[in-house]
C-alpha positions in Angstrom: 0.0 0.0 0.0 1.5 3.4 -1.0 1.2 6.6 1.0 -1.6 8.0 -1.0 -3.7 4.9 -0.6 -2.9 5.1 3.1 -4.4 8.6 3.3 -7.7 7.4 1.8 -7.8 4.4 4.2 -7.2 6.6 7.2 -10.0 8.9 6.0 -12.4 6.1 5.9 -11.4 5.0 9.4 -11.7 8.6 10.7 -15.2 9.0 9.2 -16.4 5.6 10.6 -15.1 6.5 14.1 -16.8 10.0 14.0 -20.1 8.5 13.0 -20.0 5.8 15.6 -19.0 8.3 18.3 -21.7 10.8 17.2 -24.3 9.7 14.6 -25.3 13.3 13.9 -21.8 14.6 13.5 -21.8 15.0 9.7 -25.4 16.1 9.5 -24.6 19.0 11.7 -21.6 19.9 9.5 -23.7 19.9 6.4 -26.4 22.1 7.8 -24.4 24.8 9.5 -21.0 26.4 9.7 -20.6 28.8 12.7 -16.9 29.0 13.7 -15.9 31.4 16.4 -12.4 31.8 15.0 -10.6 32.7 11.8 -7.0 31.4 11.8 -4.4 32.9 9.5 -1.4 30.7 9.6 1.7 29.5 7.8 1.4 26.8 5.2 4.1 24.8 7.0 3.0 21.2 7.3 4.3 21.0 10.9 1.7 23.5 12.1 -1.7 22.0 11.6 -4.2 24.4 13.2 -6.9 21.9 14.2 -4.4 19.6 15.8 -2.4 22.1 17.8 -5.5 23.8 19.1 -7.6 20.6 19.5 -10.5 22.1 17.6 -13.0 19.9 15.7 -14.4 20.4 12.2 -16.6 23.4 12.1 -15.0 25.2 15.0 -12.2 27.2 13.2 -12.1 28.8 9.8 -8.6 28.6 8.3 -6.5 30.5 5.8 -2.8 29.6 5.3 0.0 31.0 3.2 3.8 31.4 3.3 4.7 33.1 6.6 1.1 33.9 7.7 0.9 37.1 5.9 -1.9 39.7 5.7 -1.1 41.5 2.4 -3.6 44.1 1.4 -3.3 43.2 -2.3 -4.0 39.5 -1.7 -7.5 39.0 -2.9 -7.5 35.4 -1.7 -6.8 36.4 1.9 -9.1 39.4 1.8 -11.9 37.2 0.4 -11.5 34.7 3.3 -11.3 37.6 5.8 -14.5 39.2 4.4 -16.4 36.0 4.4 -15.3 35.1 8.0 -16.0 38.5 9.4 -19.2 39.5 7.5 -20.9 36.2 6.8 -19.6 33.8 9.5 -19.5 36.6 12.1 -16.3 35.3 13.7 -15.5 36.8 17.1 -11.7 36.3 16.9 -9.1 36.5 14.2 -5.8 34.9 15.0 -2.5 35.3 13.1 -0.3 32.5 14.1 3.4 32.3 13.1 5.9 29.7 14.2 9.5 29.8 15.3 12.0 28.6 12.7 9.8 29.8 9.8 11.6 29.2 6.5 9.8 32.0 4.8 11.0 34.5 7.3 14.5 33.1 7.3 14.6 33.4 3.5 13.4 37.0 3.7 16.4 37.8 5.9 18.8 36.7 3.2 19.7 38.5 0.0 19.3 35.4 -2.1 16.7 35.4 -4.9 14.3 32.4 -4.7 12.2 33.1 -7.8 8.5 34.1 -7.8 8.3 34.0 -4.0 10.6 37.0 -3.9 7.6 39.3 -4.4 5.9 37.8 -1.4 9.0 37.9 0.8 9.4 41.7 0.1 6.6 42.3 2.6 8.6 40.5 5.3 11.8 42.4 4.3 9.8 45.6 4.9 9.0 44.3 8.4 12.7 43.7 9.0 13.4 47.3 7.7 10.9 48.7 10.2 12.4 46.6 13.1 16.0 46.3 12.1 17.5 47.5 15.3 15.5 45.1 17.4 16.1 42.1 15.2 19.9 42.8 14.7 20.3 43.1 18.5 19.6 39.4 18.9 23.0 37.6 19.4 22.6 34.6 17.1 21.1 34.0 13.6 18.4 31.7 15.0 17.4 34.3 17.5 17.4 37.0 14.9 15.1 34.9 12.7 12.8 34.2 15.6 12.7 37.9 16.6 11.7 38.8 13.1 9.0 36.1 13.2 7.5 37.8 16.3 7.8 41.2 14.7 6.1 39.9 11.5 3.2 38.4 13.5 2.6 41.7 15.2 2.7 43.6 11.9 0.3 41.2 10.2 -2.2 41.8 13.1 -1.8 45.5 12.6 -2.5 44.9 8.9 -5.8 43.3 9.8 -6.7 46.3 11.9 -6.0 48.6 9.0 -8.5 46.9 6.7 -12.0 48.3 6.1 -13.4 44.8 6.6 -12.3 44.7 10.3 -13.0 48.3 11.0 -16.5 48.0 9.6 -17.2 45.0 11.9 -15.7 46.9 14.8 -18.1 49.8 14.3 -21.2 47.8 13.5 -20.9 44.7 15.8 -18.0 45.5 18.2 -16.0 42.5 16.9 -13.7 40.7 16.1 -10.8 40.8 18.6 -7.5 40.4 16.8 -4.7 38.1 18.2 -1.1 37.5 17.3 0.4 34.2 18.4 3.6 32.2 17.7 3.9 28.5 17.9 7.0 26.6 19.0 8.0 23.5 17.0 10.3 22.4 19.8 7.6 22.0 22.5 4.2 22.5 20.8 3.3 25.5 22.9 1.6 28.7 21.5 2.8 32.0 22.8 0.4 35.0 22.7 2.2 38.2 21.4 -0.4 40.8 20.8 -4.1 41.4 21.2 -6.1 44.2 19.6 -9.7 44.8 20.9 -12.5 46.2 18.8 -12.3 50.0 18.2 -8.8 50.2 19.4 -6.8 53.2 18.3 -4.6 52.4 15.3 -0.9 53.1 15.1 -1.7 56.2 12.9 -5.0 58.0 12.2 -4.5 57.8 8.4 -5.6 54.1 8.6 -8.9 54.9 10.4 -11.8 54.9 7.9 -14.3 57.6 9.0 -17.2 56.7 6.6 -17.8 53.1 7.6 
C-alpha cells in the first residue's frame, strides 16, 4: 500500500469513528458552519491548526499562506477575511506564526528564490521597520525568531488597518485580533499581541471615517 492509498484508508477509518461516536456529526456539518475563530497561519506542514488547538471540524475557519501574511493586495486572503467577518461573524481573528519559519528566514537573506521574492518583500519591509530590534539578537536563530515575532505583530496591525475589520468593529464590536507564535520544539503557543475592537490604530491615516 502506497502513502496516497494510506491517506484514503485513514480517512475512511476517521469517518467511521466519528459516525460511531456521534451519529449526527456529519449532518450538523452539512447544515451549519458557525466557527468562532478565523485562523491565518503559515502553510508549513508542521503547524496543523486543528491539531495544535484541539479544535473539531466546524470550530475554526482557516486560511494559510507562506509566513502567515496579511497582504492588502492579496484577494485570496481578503476574500477569506471578508467571508469570515461579514458572513460567519467570527469573534476572533488569529494570526499564528511559528519559530523557525523558512519564509521569514529566506526574507532575511539577500538570495533570490524566484517568484516567491515578491511575497518575501513584505517580510523584508517588516525587517526594515524593526531592524535595530532584530539585529540586537545575538545569534542567527534568535534574529530569525525575533523577526518572526515582529512579523506576526505587523500582520495583526495589517488586519486592523482593513476596512473589513474596521467596519465590523463599528457595527458589531467584533472581532478581537490576536497574534500568536507556535514553537515547533515544544508544541506551545505564545500570545504576542491582542487588539480589541475599536482600538486606536498606530496612525489615524488608517482609520476609515465613513464606515
